[in-house]
C-alpha positions, 0 to 999 in steps of 0.5 A, a space after each residue: 948286554 944293553 939292559 944290564 948297562 942301562 941298569 948300571 947307568 941309573 935305572 930303578 933300584 931293585 925292590 930287594 935293595 930298597 927293602 934292605 935300606 928301609 929295614 936298616 933305617 928302622 933298626 937304627 931308629 928303633 935303637 935310638 928310640 929305645 936308648 932315649 926311652 931307657 934314659 927317660 925311664 932312668 931320669 923319671 925313676 931317679 928324679 921323677 917326683 922332683 920333675 913332676 912337682 916342678 912342672 906342677 908348680 910351674 903350671 900353677 904359678 903360670 895360671 895364677 899369674 894370668 888370672 891375678 888381675 881377675 882375682 884382685 880387681 872386681 870392677 863389675 862386682 856388684 853387677 852393672 857396676 860399669 853401667 850404673 854409677 850413682 851421682 853425688 846429687 843423689 846425696 845432696 852434694 854439689 859436683 862436677 863430672 870430670 873426664 880426664 885424660 892420663 898421660 898414657 891416653 886413657 881417660 878416667 872418670 872423676 867427681 869433684 864434690 865442692 863446698 859452696 863457692 865462699 868456702 871452696 877456695 879455703 877448704 882442704 881437698 881430699 883425693 879419694 882412692 876407693 877399694 878393689 870392687 864396685 865404682 866410685 858411686 858406691 862410696 858417696 855416702 862416705 863422701 857425704 859424711 866427709 863433706 859435712 863433717 870436715 867441710 872439705 872438697 872431695 875429688 873422687 877418682 874412678 880407676 881405669 877399667 872401673 865405672 865409666 873410665 876407659 882401659 883395664 886395671 893394672 898396678 902401673 895403671 892405677 899409679 898413673 891414674 893417681 898421679 894424673 888426678 893429683 896433677 889435675 887438682 893443680 890445674 884448678 885455681 879455685 882450691 887451696 893447693 896447700 891443703 890437699 889430703 890423699 885418702 885411700 882405703 884397702 887397695 886405695 891405701 896402696 895406691 895412696 902410699 905409692 903416690 905419697 912416696 914419690 919424690 916429685 909428688 910428696 911435696 904436693 900432699 899436705 896429709 896422707 890417710 890410709 884405712 884398712 890397707 895391706 902390706 903387700 899383695 904377696 902378704 895378703 895372698 898368703 893370708 887369703 889363700 892359706 897356701 904355704 908354698 906362696 911363702 917361697 915364691 920369688 916376687 917376680 911370680 906376682 903380676 901385681 905387687 903393691 909393696 906398701 911395706 917398702 914404700 911407707 918408709 919413703 913417705 915424709 907426709 904426715 900420716 894417719 893410719 885408721 885400722 878396724 880391729 874387726 877386719 876379717 879381710 885385711 889382718 889389722 896387724 898389717 896396719 900395725 906393721 905399716 905404722 911401725 915401719 913409718 915411725 921407725 923411718 921417721 925416728 931414723 931421720 930425726 936421729 940423723 938430723 941430731 937437732 932437738 929443735 927439729 925433733 920438736 917440729 916433727 912430733 907425734 902429730 905427724 904420725 898417728 894410729 887410730 884403732 877402732 875395735 868394732 871396725 870391719 873392712 868396709 864399714 869402719 867409716 860408719 862408727 862413732 868417732 871416725 870423723 872426729 878423729 880425722 878432723 882432730 888429726 888435720 886440725 892438730 897438724 894445721 896448728 902445728 904447721 902454723 906454730 912451726 912457721 911462726 918459730 921459723 920466722 922468729 929464728 930468721 929475725 933473731 939470726 938477722 939481728 944477731 948475725 949467728 943464732 942458735 938455730 942458724 942454718 937449720 932451715 937449709 937441712 
């Protein structure tokens, strides 16, 4: 009797009962597992192809998103580009080596190549944004030719993550570098702030367009020059990779976008588009499209103003497309006529601006003497 009472009061469960409980649990799990397997099989049978393709696309786009920076930015090509940076004195150019801290704390390296002191204050200054590979020293021969042909100062900018600059390259980072470099020029009192030219080649063209399109920077830029640049990263990715699927990817799949085809419509700065028609990397039609978008935006602006007088003041000198049939992506600057075209564009705009100012002064005198001139109020638009 004692033994039976003890087992009822909480003794060990007999092995036979424990085995039965485990067996029932296994049957239940087996039943649910079987049901889940049946459902998975039916889903795969009905939608397996779609699911597989979706997972593949998701995986590929994820990988591409992570490696986009490596595909776009090549600061170590050619090798040792982050160690050895040629200096302007190798090309007989007087210069200052500048380390400038950006607002986000990253220090970038720049060369300020200046004209002799008697000409430095009056000469135009070119802010030079280079392409996606190498360092700024690889552009010094081009800068030497600009220096001697245009008699200009040059601020040669080395993006973050390139050469001796700190940090890692990114789209927003390069935009920050561009703004910081222009801000730096306005801290100097030994240059002509009214004639600052922003120049960009290839990737640098996208950086230059972004800078010129910004409301608080456009008035600081005298002229814009872009050479062999692209409309956007999604567009150039389709060209270089040749994958049709890229056409259907939403824009947020791209870590770097550089949407120049949208921003060019906001640029109010006189712009020269230089296009090498033998460019095998960036299709020349992209330069044509950027030019046409810029022109259409300016024409709409003029139509909205509806003043013939303003139409004359914003004539074709403000927008030019210079095409060189033999120009390739990286060597267009070596062709005859290249520097003459840039010099002519800048000189024509300088003359146009002087004539515009003279006309404005005459209008003001006429208005003040007559009380209400023909162009009264135009300047305030």
